[in-house]
C-alpha positions as CSV (number, residue, x, y, z in Angstrom):
1,M,-67.5,55.4,171.9
2,I,-65.4,58.1,172.7
3,D,-64.9,58.5,168.7
4,A,-68.7,58.7,168.5
5,L,-68.9,62.1,171.2
6,K,-66.7,64.0,169.2
7,Y,-68.4,63.0,165.7
8,F,-71.4,63.8,167.4
9,K,-70.1,67.4,169.3
10,A,-72.0,69.8,168.2
11,E,-70.0,72.7,167.0
12,C,-70.5,76.9,168.8
13,N,-71.6,78.0,165.6
14,E,-74.6,75.5,164.9
15,K,-78.2,76.5,164.9
16,K,-80.5,75.4,167.9
17,V,-82.6,73.2,166.2
18,E,-86.2,72.0,167.9
19,R,-86.5,68.1,168.0
20,I,-89.3,66.7,166.2
21,A,-92.6,65.6,167.3
22,N,-91.5,61.8,167.3
23,H,-88.2,61.8,169.1
24,H,-89.5,60.0,172.0
25,D,-91.3,57.7,170.8
26,H,-88.5,56.4,168.1
27,V,-85.9,56.8,171.4
28,R,-88.2,54.3,173.3
29,R,-88.8,52.2,170.0
30,A,-84.9,51.6,169.6
31,L,-84.2,50.7,173.4
32,D,-86.9,48.2,172.7
33,A,-85.5,46.8,169.5
34,F,-82.1,46.6,171.7
35,K,-83.5,44.7,174.1
36,Q,-85.5,42.6,172.1
37,M,-81.7,41.7,170.4
38,R,-80.1,41.1,173.6
39,N,-83.1,38.8,175.0
40,Q,-82.9,37.2,171.5
41,E,-78.8,36.7,172.3
42,Q,-79.4,35.8,175.4
43,T,-81.7,32.6,174.3
44,I,-78.7,31.5,171.9
45,D,-76.5,31.9,174.4
46,E,-78.2,29.7,176.7
47,I,-79.0,26.9,173.5
48,T,-75.6,26.9,172.8
49,S,-74.6,26.4,176.6
50,K,-77.1,23.7,177.0
51,K,-74.9,21.2,174.4
52,S,-72.3,20.9,176.6
53,I,-74.4,20.6,180.3
54,P,-73.8,16.7,181.3
55,N,-76.3,14.6,182.6
56,L,-79.1,15.7,184.5
57,G,-80.8,14.1,187.8
58,A,-84.3,12.7,187.6
59,Q,-86.1,15.7,189.2
60,V,-84.4,18.3,187.1
61,T,-85.2,16.2,183.6
62,T,-88.8,16.1,184.5
63,A,-88.9,20.0,185.3
64,V,-87.1,21.1,181.9
65,S,-89.6,18.7,179.9
66,L,-92.7,20.2,181.7
67,L,-91.6,23.7,180.9
68,K,-90.5,22.8,177.4
69,L,-93.5,21.2,177.1
70,F,-95.6,24.8,178.6
71,L,-93.0,26.9,176.3
72,Q,-95.2,26.3,173.0
73,D,-98.4,27.7,174.5
74,V,-96.6,31.2,175.7
75,H,-96.7,33.6,172.8
76,D,-95.5,36.8,174.7
77,N,-91.8,37.2,174.4
78,E,-91.5,38.8,177.8
79,E,-93.3,35.5,179.3
80,R,-91.1,33.4,177.3
81,M,-88.1,34.1,177.8
82,Q,-88.8,34.0,181.5
83,I,-89.5,30.9,180.7
84,V,-85.9,30.0,179.3
85,Q,-84.9,31.8,181.8
86,L,-86.2,29.6,184.5
87,Q,-85.6,26.8,182.7
88,S,-81.5,28.1,182.4
89,L,-81.7,28.2,186.3
90,V,-83.4,24.3,186.6
91,E,-80.6,23.1,184.6
92,R,-78.0,24.8,186.1
93,G,-79.3,23.7,190.1
94,V,-78.9,27.4,191.1
95,I,-82.0,26.7,193.4
96,S,-82.8,23.3,194.2
97,D,-86.9,24.2,195.0
98,I,-87.5,25.3,191.4
99,A,-87.0,21.8,190.0
100,K,-88.7,20.3,192.9
101,R,-92.0,22.3,192.6
102,L,-91.7,21.9,189.1
103,Q,-91.8,17.9,189.3
104,R,-94.3,18.1,191.7
105,M,-96.9,20.1,189.2
106,Q,-96.4,17.5,186.7
107,K,-97.2,15.0,189.3
108,D,-100.3,16.6,190.4
109,L,-101.0,17.7,186.3
110,V,-101.1,13.4,185.5
111,R,-103.0,13.1,188.7
112,K,-105.1,15.7,187.3
113,K,-105.0,17.4,190.4
114,I,-104.3,20.5,188.8
115,G,-105.6,21.2,185.2
116,R,-103.3,22.5,182.5
117,D,-104.3,26.0,182.6
118,E,-103.3,26.4,186.5
119,A,-99.9,25.0,186.1
120,L,-99.4,27.3,183.4
121,E,-99.8,30.2,185.4
122,G,-98.0,28.8,188.2
123,I,-94.9,28.5,186.1
124,K,-95.8,31.8,184.8
125,T,-95.8,32.9,188.2
126,M,-92.6,31.0,189.4
127,A,-90.4,32.8,186.3
128,K,-91.7,36.0,187.1
129,K,-90.4,35.3,190.9
130,Y,-87.4,34.1,190.1
131,N,-86.3,36.2,186.7
132,A,-84.9,39.0,189.0
133,Y,-82.3,36.1,190.6
134,Y,-81.6,35.4,186.9
135,L,-80.7,38.3,185.8
136,N,-79.1,39.2,189.2
137,S,-76.7,35.6,188.2
138,E,-76.1,36.8,184.7
139,E,-74.6,40.2,185.7
140,L,-71.9,38.0,187.9
141,R,-71.6,35.9,185.3
142,R,-70.6,38.5,182.8
143,E,-68.7,41.4,184.7
144,T,-67.6,43.0,181.6
145,E,-70.7,43.6,180.1
146,T,-72.4,47.2,181.4
147,E,-75.4,49.0,180.6
148,A,-75.2,51.3,178.5
149,D,-74.6,55.2,180.0
150,I,-75.1,57.5,177.1
151,I,-77.8,56.6,174.6
152,L,-77.1,58.2,171.5
153,S,-79.9,58.9,169.1
154,E,-81.1,60.7,166.2
155,S,-85.0,61.3,164.9
156,F,-84.5,62.4,161.4
157,K,-87.3,64.5,159.3
């Protein structure tokens, strides 16, 4: 990183050049692309870590299968990521209430007390609710990884 700072350092004799009109848009798109790549890496990490998970209890197995079933119906990347993260929390047993609520939702769905759309909305709501907890627990697991303090960007005409 320090080498990059030295490389991009402006010399005193360089003339000032105005930013191109789309500079901020380019930086925003680069950040979005970075976040998407990071989410994909996170999903891959979750999938590979699932192979090492021991046998799960009936409640957790039911909850995970329900999440996998509804994951196919979600097309928004953000919501999809949150549901994958919720599934990870269930498998790790971080908050036992999540598996219990999902199992109850599965029973209500089978008994037709709730519809499929209502169940999907309930899952999305839970995923959003516990998303912050997942992110905090991941930060604790990966203390060595930090957010970028400096973002170097360059726009070309």
